[in-house]
N, C-alpha and C positions, 0 to 999 in steps of 0.2 A: 298824277293820274295812275301811272304805272305802279307806284308804291301802294296806292289804295287798292288796286286790283290784286296785287301780290298779298297784301295783308288780309283781304277778304278770303282769298283762296286758302291761305294758311289757317285762318279761323275755321273755315268749313272742314278742312282736313282734320284739324284737332277735334272738332265737334263730332265728326264721324268716328274717330278713334275712341272717344269717350263713350259714344253710343254703343259701339261694338263691345267695348270692355264691360259696360253695364249689362249687356245681354249674355254674359258668360264667355266672352272672348270669341276669337275667330272660330269658324266651323271646323271641327276636327272629327267629324263623324257623328258625335252625339248618339241619340237613340237610333237614328237611322243607320249609323255605322255598324251597330250591332247586328242589324238585319243582314247587311252585306257581309259582315264577318261570318255569320252563321252560314250564309250561302257559300262563302269561300271554303268553309270547313267541309261541307257536304261534297263539294267538288274535289277536294283533296282526298277525302275518303274514297270517293268513286274511282279516282285514278290509282289509288293504292291497290284496290282489289281487281282492277282491270287486267286481263291477261293479254300480253302482247300478241298481236295478230301476225300470222305468217304472211309473207309477201304473196301478192296475187301473181298470176301467170304473167301479166303485162310487166310488172316490176322485175320479175325474174328474167324475162326476155330482154328488158332494157339493160340490166346488169351484164348479161351475156354479150349483148351487142357492144356495150361500152368496153368490155374486156377484149373483144375482137378488134375493135377500132384501135385500141392501144397497141395490141400485138401487131396489127397491120402497119401502124405508123412506125414501129420499131423494127420491122422485119428486115429492111435493108440497111439497118444501122449496125454499127459495131458497138462493142462494150464501152460504156462510159461510167464514170463514178456516180454514186448517188448524189453527191454534192452538185455535180454538173447538171444532172437531171432535175434536181429540185430548184436550182438557182438560174440556170442558163437555157435549158432545152425549150422552155415554153416560148421564148422569144427568138432564139437562134437556131432551133431545130435540134433533134437528137444527135445529129452528126455535124452540127455547126455550119450547115450549108445555107442557112437562112430560109430554107424551104421545108415544108412537111406536107406529105400527101400531095405533092405537086403544086402547092399554093405557097406564095411568099408569106413570110412571117414578119412580125414587127421589128425584130432585130436584124442587123446586117450579117453578111456571111463572115464566119470566123475561120473556117477551114482554110489552110494554106498560109496563115499569118505566122510570123516568127515569134518565138517565145519572148524575145526582148521587146518587140513591138506590143505584144499582148500585155506583158507586165507593165510597161509604161502606160498604156491606155487604161488598164485597170486601176493603177495608182492615181492617174489623173482624174478618173471618174470619182474615185473615193474622196480625193482631196477637193473636188469641185472645180478643177481647172478645165475639165470637159463637163459640159452641162447635160445631164440626163437624170431626171428625178428617179426613174425606175432603177437605173444602175446604181446611183448613189445610195438608195434605200436598201438594195440587195447587198452592197459591199460595206456598208457602214460598220457592221459588227465584225468584219473580217480583219485579220492583221496582214502584214505584208507577206509573211510566209504563205498564208492561205492564197493570196493573190498570185504568188509565184507558182503555187501548185496548180491553180486553174490554168495559168498561162502555159505551163509545161504540158499539162494534159491536152489542152486544145492544140498546141503546136504538134502533137503526135498524131492528130486526126488523119492527115494524109497517109501516113504509114499504116495506120489501122485500117483505113479504107482500102488501101492497096492489098493488105494481107487478107481482108475479107473477100476481095475480088478474086484473089489467087486461090482461096480455099473453095470457091464455088465450082 
């Protein structure tokens, strides 16, 4: 019984394929596709002649507010490398405290850890001995020298914070 049903299903599929082939193949736009193609061309021409609009006042205010928030978040911070800002600061804070604007962040506190511990942890995250998908993804393209540079920079954070405090 199963073989009969499978045979009939196969026969129906083959018949549908033959019917589709006899009608000119599967639908690839045909005459109707030309209409849509013409419509697409008019849209492309309209975009090409369109003059970019200047930002409205609301958008300008939002840009200014965003810049102020960024400046406020970094006001109490010391100088860090662009690499640290791009890879680490979003989770560990601009100063490695694990907090930003008084709110805890996703990553733990880094400030105060030794260079050796940080290097070992970074190597373990990259190798997969410590499991964290975000860390592994961020570190996968870095070599061991890059990891040591990050560890060295982060281990200097307490001294940088103290120097910032003394300069104020």
